[in-house]
N, C-alpha and C positions, 0 to 999 in steps of 0.2 A: 504493500500500500504506500502511496505517496504521502507527502506531508499534508496536514489539514490546511485548508485555504481560508484566508481572511480577506474580506473585501473592505478596503479602507478608503472612504471618500475623504478628500482633502489630504491625500498622502503627501503631496508636494508642498503643503502649507507649513507654517511654523511648527504647529503641534504635530502634524502628521509625520514629519520626518523623524521625530523622536519616538513616536508610537510605533512606526514601522520597524525601527531598530529593536524595540522591546519585543515585538511580536516575532520577528525573525529569530531573535535569541531564544524565544520560547518554542521554536520549531515550526512556526507557521510559514507557509508561502503567502506573501502579502501582495495582493493585487489592488492597485489604486484605481480610482475612477476620476478622470480628469475632463474638464470641459473644453480643453484644447489639445491638439496633437503636438507632441514634442518628440522628435526623432531620438533625442538623448534619453528619453524616459521609456525604458523597455518594460517597466513594471506596472504600467497603467493601461487601462482601456479608455478610449475616448468616448464620452457620452455626457452631454449637458443634462443636468438634473431636471431642467425644465422641458426637455424633450422626452415625453413619456415613453414613446416607442423605443427610443435609443436606450433608455434606462432598463426597460424590460429585456431588451436584447442583451445588454451587458450583464445583467444578473443571470440570465439563462446561460450565458457563455462561461461565467465564472463559477457558478454553482457553489457559493461560499458556505463554509461551515459556520463561520461567525462573521458579523458585520459591525464595523465601527463607523458611524456617520458623524464626521467632524466638519465636513464642508459646509460653509455658511458665510454670510457677510457678517463679520464679527466686530466691525468698527462702529462704535455708537454714533459718531458724527458723520457717517457715510452719507454722501450727498443725495443719492437716488433712493428715496423712500420706497417707491413702488418696487424697486429691485430687491430691497431688504425683505419685503413680504413674499415676493415671488420665490426667491431662492430659499429662504428659511422655512417657509410654510409649504408652498406648492411643491418645491423641489423635494422636500422630505416626504410629502405625501406620495409623490411619484415613486420614490424609492421603496416606501413601505408597501405600496400597491404591487410593485414588481416582485418584492420578496414574498408577499402573501400568496401570489399566484404562481410562483415558481414551482417546478416539479420537486425540487429538493428544498426542504424547509431548513433554515439556519438554526443552529442551537442557541444562539444569542444575538440580539440586535441592540447595540449600545447607541443611544442618541444623545449627542451633546447639546444641552440647553445652556443656561447661564444663570449665575447668581443675580444678574441684573433683574430677573423676574421679581425679586423681593422688593425692589424699589426703595423708597425712603421710609423704612420701617424703624421704629424705636426699640425693636427687639435686639438684644445682644447677649450671647451669640445667636445667630440665626440658625434655626433648625429646619429640617425638611417640612415640618408642619407649620412653619410661619406663613401667614397669608401672603398671597402674591399681589403686589401693588406696583406693577411696572410703570416707569416714569418717562420712557422714551420709546420711539418706534422700534428700535432694535429689541428692547426688552419685551414689548408687546408682541413682536413677531415670535420670539422664543416661547412666550407664554402660550400663544396660539398654537405653536407647534406641539407643545406638550399636550394640550387638550385634544388636538387633532389626532395625536398618536394613540390616545386612549381608544379610538375606534378600532385599533388593531390588536388590543389586548384580548387574548383568547385565540387570535389567529397567529400571532408572532410572540416569541419570548423576548419582551422588551425591557431594557433598563435605561433609565434617564439619569444623566448626570447634570449637576449644576455647578460647574467650576466657578470659583471666585477668581479674582485677578491672578494671573501668573505670568512669568516672564523668563527670559533666558537669551542665550546667544542665538541670533538669527531672527529675532522678532523685529518687525518693521519699526522705524523711528517715528511713525505716526502715532505710536503708543508712547505714553509718558516716560516710563522707566528707560526704555532704549534711547529715547531722546535725551534724557538727562545724562546717561552713561556716555553717549556719543559726544556730547558737549565736553565732558571731562576728558575723554580720550583725545579729543582734538586740542585740548589745552585752552578752550575758550574761557573768557572771563565774565561773560554776561549770558544769561538765559532768560527767555520770556516764557512764563507759565501762567496758568489760571489760578484757581484757588489751591494754595499749598496746604490748607488745613484739612482737606478731605482725607478720610481714613479708609484704607483698603486692607484686605487680607491677601497679601502678596505671596504666592507660591512660586516654586521652581518648576519649569517645564519638564525637567527630567523626572521629578517626583510624580508629576501629573501623568506622564507617559507610563511610568511603572504601575500607577494605580489602574490605568486602563487595561494593562496586560493582566493585572491581578483579577480584575472584574471578569475578564474573558475566562480566566482559569476557574474562578469560583462560581460564576453564572447565577447570581441572585436575581431570578426572573421577577418582573413586575414590581420593581423597586425604584425609588428615587433617592439619589445620593448627592449631598454636597461634596465637592472636592475643594478642600481648603486647609489652612494651617491652624486656624483658631486664634491667630495673633494679628492684631491690627497695627498698621503703621501709617503715619501721615506722609505726604510728599515732603514735608519739612524733615522728617526722620530720614527719608531716602537721601535728601541733599546732605544732611549731616554725615551719614555713613560714607557717601561718595567723597566728601571733603577729606575724611580720614584716609580713604583708600588712595585717592589721587594726590593727597598732600597739599592741597590748596583750597581756598574758599572762593566760590563763584558768586557774583552779584545776581540776585533774582529780581526780575522786573515783572510785575503782574500786568498781563495784557488783557484788558476787558473782553476782547474778542474770544479769548480762551475760557472765559467763565460762563458756564451754562446756567440758564435760569432754573432748570429742573435738575440741577446737579444732586446726586445722591451723596449725602454728607458722610455717612459711615456705612461700611459693608464688611462685617466681620462674622464669619460662620462658625458653626459647630461641626466638627468632624467625627462626633461620637457615632453617628449612623454607619459610616463606612468602616470605622474601626471595629464596630460590632460584627461586621461580616468578614473583613479582611485581616483583622488583628491590627496591631500598631504598624503604621506605614511610615516610610522615611519622610521627614520634613526638614529640608535644609533651611538654615537661617537665611533671612533676607540679606544679611551682610555677606554671607558665603556666595549667594547667587550674584550679588552686585560685583564682588571681586572676580568671579568667573567671567562675567560679562565685560568687565573692564580689561581683563587679560585677553579676552576675545578668542579663547581656544575652546 
């Protein structure tokens, strides 16, 4: 018998590259699903999630044993709101429809949602039972995706994850922590940011990828899990850590254009749920993650 096969949407994205390595190390043949053809990418099938027939054909060709659906528009300030909903909701629906009608049923389907679905809650730490109060279109799209996915419970073995903020080498500089690290790596003396008092639960992409691989191994069907560290840090904390790592302090200027009216002030999660299923999981400190990103290896 050959190796079990994992279908990984978003394989070539920031998170997908790390998850692919974890799954390959666990013995899986990893097949990606990409919306554009890349001659250098021999590990992916080309199919746009919004092309229902192409998605059905891709699933039939791969016949995956497990599925991890990471592909999404994940930038909160993404300019095309219609596209956010199309990709994150309709695209996911096309994938679930294809999996449910495939001759071979997968053993697990992991859907990546987001901690943004919790919105501006006064609960801390946030558990999976905290009410969903999304505050922006990205969060609403993920919330809608979760509700839509419930239509397939009973037809597919689904697990939904709600990752809190995480970062690492390879993340786009349109996200705040890579932007900050890049400024220090270039030796710049001034940086423009929005509200530096916002508090987030910042994880390490390597830990997140390991959790996804562990979920595939343990297969806790029909569950929802936060993926988080349980520790909150402000952007001011991040700047202080980077000052120590880089050896100098940078001037911070607040740009009103970067301050969102509906900014979520605090987002700190409880990881008790996932620990209850997987046991204690690795959680690198934020300083360790920042030092890794600053070194760039």
